C-alpha positions in Angstrom: 0.0 0.0 0.0 2.8 2.4 0.9 4.7 1.6 -2.2 1.6 2.4 -4.2 1.3 5.8 -2.6 5.0 6.5 -3.3 4.6 5.6 -6.9 1.6 7.9 -7.2 3.5 10.7 -5.5 6.4 10.2 -7.9 4.1 10.3 -10.9 2.5 13.5 -9.6 5.9 15.2 -9.1 7.0 14.1 -12.5 3.9 15.5 -14.2 4.3 18.8 -12.3 8.0 18.9 -13.3 7.1 18.4 -17.0 4.4 21.1 -16.7 6.8 23.5 -15.1 9.4 22.9 -17.9 6.8 23.5 -20.6 5.5 26.7 -19.1 8.9 28.1 -18.3 10.4 27.4 -21.8 9.1 30.7 -23.2 10.9 32.6 -20.4 14.2 30.9 -21.2 13.8 31.5 -24.9 12.8 35.2 -24.6 15.6 35.9 -22.1 18.1 34.4 -24.5 16.7 36.5 -27.3 17.0 39.7 -25.2 20.6 39.1 -24.2 21.7 37.9 -27.7 20.2 40.8 -29.6 21.9 43.4 -27.4 19.5 46.1 -28.4 21.1 49.5 -27.7 19.5 51.5 -24.9 19.3 54.4 -27.2 17.1 52.4 -29.6 13.7 53.2 -28.0 11.2 51.5 -30.2 8.1 49.5 -29.4 9.9 46.4 -30.8 12.8 46.8 -28.4 10.4 47.5 -25.5 8.5 44.3 -26.3 11.7 42.3 -26.5 12.7 43.7 -23.1 9.3 42.9 -21.5 8.6 39.5 -23.0 10.5 37.4 -20.5 8.4 38.7 -17.6 5.2 38.6 -19.6 5.9 35.0 -20.5 5.9 34.1 -16.7 2.3 35.3 -16.3 0.9 32.0 -17.5 2.9 29.9 -15.0 0.8 30.7 -11.9 -2.4 30.1 -13.9 -1.1 26.7 -15.1 0.4 25.3 -12.0 -1.7 26.9 -9.2 -5.3 26.7 -8.3 -6.1 30.3 -9.0 -5.8 31.6 -5.4 -5.1 35.1 -4.3 -1.4 34.6 -4.3 -1.4 33.6 -7.9 -3.6 36.5 -9.0 -1.6 39.1 -7.1 1.6 37.6 -8.5 0.3 37.8 -12.1 -0.7 41.4 -11.6 2.8 42.2 -10.3 4.3 40.5 -13.3 2.2 42.5 -15.7 3.0 45.8 -13.9 6.7 44.9 -14.0 6.5 44.4 -17.7 4.8 47.7 -18.3 7.4 49.5 -16.1 10.3 47.8 -17.9 8.9 49.0 -21.2 8.5 52.5 -20.0 12.1 52.7 -19.0 13.0 52.6 -22.7 12.0 56.2 -23.0 13.6 58.8 -20.6 10.4 60.9 -20.7 8.4 58.0 -19.4 10.7 57.3 -16.4 8.2 58.3 -13.8 5.5 56.2 -15.5 7.9 53.3 -15.2 8.5 54.0 -11.5 4.8 54.1 -10.9 4.2 50.7 -12.7 7.1 49.1 -10.8 5.8 50.6 -7.5 2.4 48.9 -8.3 4.2 45.6 -8.9 6.1 45.8 -5.6 2.8 46.6 -3.8 1.1 43.6 -5.4 4.0 41.4 -4.4 3.8 42.8 -0.8 0.1 41.9 -0.7 0.8 38.4 -2.1 3.5 37.7 0.5 1.1 38.5 3.3 1.8 39.7 6.9 2.5 36.3 8.5 5.0 35.7 10.0 5.4 39.3 10.9 9.2 39.3 11.6 9.6 42.9 13.0 13.3 42.6 13.2 13.5 42.2 9.4 11.3 45.3 9.0 13.9 47.3 11.0 16.7 46.0 8.9 15.0 46.8 5.6 14.1 50.3 6.9 17.7 50.9 7.9 19.0 49.8 4.5 16.4 51.9 2.7 17.4 55.0 4.7 21.1 54.5 4.0 20.4 54.0 0.3 18.1 57.0 0.1 20.6 59.1 1.9 23.3 58.3 -0.7 20.9 59.0 -3.6 19.6 62.2 -2.1 22.8 64.0 -2.8 22.4 63.4 -6.5 18.6 63.8 -7.0 16.9 66.7 -8.6 14.5 68.4 -6.1 11.4 67.2 -8.0 12.5 63.6 -7.6 12.9 63.7 -3.8 9.3 62.6 -3.1 8.8 60.1 -5.9 12.0 58.2 -5.1 11.2 58.3 -1.3 7.8 56.8 -1.9 9.2 54.2 -4.3 11.8 53.1 -1.9 9.2 52.8 0.9 7.2 50.4 -1.3 10.3 48.4 -2.2 11.3 48.1 1.4 7.9 46.8 2.4 8.0 44.2 -0.4 11.5 43.2 0.6 10.5 42.8 4.2 7.6 40.5 3.4 9.6 38.5 0.9 12.4 37.9 3.3 9.9 37.0 6.0 8.5 34.3 3.7 11.9 33.0 2.8 12.7 30.5 0.0 12.2 31.6 -3.6 10.1 34.6 -2.5 12.9 35.8 -0.2 15.7 35.4 -2.7 13.5 36.9 -5.5 12.6 39.9 -3.3 16.2 40.5 -2.4 17.4 40.3 -6.0 14.6 42.6 -7.2 15.5 45.2 -4.6 19.2 44.8 -5.5 18.4 45.3 -9.2 16.4 48.5 -8.4 19.3 49.8 -6.3 21.8 49.2 -9.0 19.6 50.8 -11.6 19.0 53.9 -9.4 22.8 54.2 -8.9 23.4 53.9 -12.6 20.7 56.5 -13.4 21.1 59.1 -10.7 24.7 58.8 -9.4 27.3 57.3 -11.7 27.1 54.9 -14.7 28.0 51.4 -13.7 30.1 49.0 -15.9 28.0 46.4 -17.6 24.9 48.1 -15.9 22.3 46.6 -18.3 23.7 43.1 -18.1 23.9 43.1 -14.3 20.6 44.9 -13.6 18.5 42.9 -16.2 20.0 39.5 -15.3 19.2 40.0 -11.6 15.8 41.5 -12.5 14.8 38.5 -14.6 16.1 36.0 -12.1 14.2 37.8 -9.3 11.0 37.6 -11.2 11.5 33.9 -12.0 12.2 33.1 -8.3 9.1 34.9 -7.1 7.0 33.2 -9.8 8.3 29.8 -8.8 7.2 30.4 -5.2 3.6 30.2 -6.2 3.1 26.6 -5.4 4.3 26.8 -1.8 3.0 30.3 -0.8 -0.4 30.0 -2.4 -1.4 27.2 0.0 0.3 29.0 2.9 -1.4 32.4 2.5 -4.9 31.4 1.2 
């Protein structure tokens, strides 16, 4: 009897693994296309914006396919869509604030998805401290009209990071990499250009979104 249950469990895991590979294949392909094409940042066209956004958009189907459609999956999908919109907006300097707004919405949706249990107040203090230090460094290089938008954005990112770290696993690593990608992008834009900035920020960004997406199976049951 026990051996029968083990065989059934093994078959279930094998089916889930095959489904995961099938639904993640578009992400791998579109990521490869983005990095292989090496589209110049100055080439701000709808095609280049689509190529830049497709890897994250391709992840939207994964929670729908492998989860039961709970609140975590829906919030995660909303965050992925907002992230893709924000990523596209960053192709045009005049749309930078629109991109920040879309990314802030994505972070907020991830924050809601991660939930408030376990609370982990010590992690909240650490993320606030890191955010204050980071904002203090950026503040010296910001234009006055960017003081408030950047402060609000960093507040939302800190909240998302706190909840992601509290959940741990893929959500924790994904939240950490997403915050790190944002920090490097902010430094590159507002302070000083970083070497290989696009390669580093985009690779950490895509990996972060993938890890958060992969957390759907465990956290959906935990938070619903």
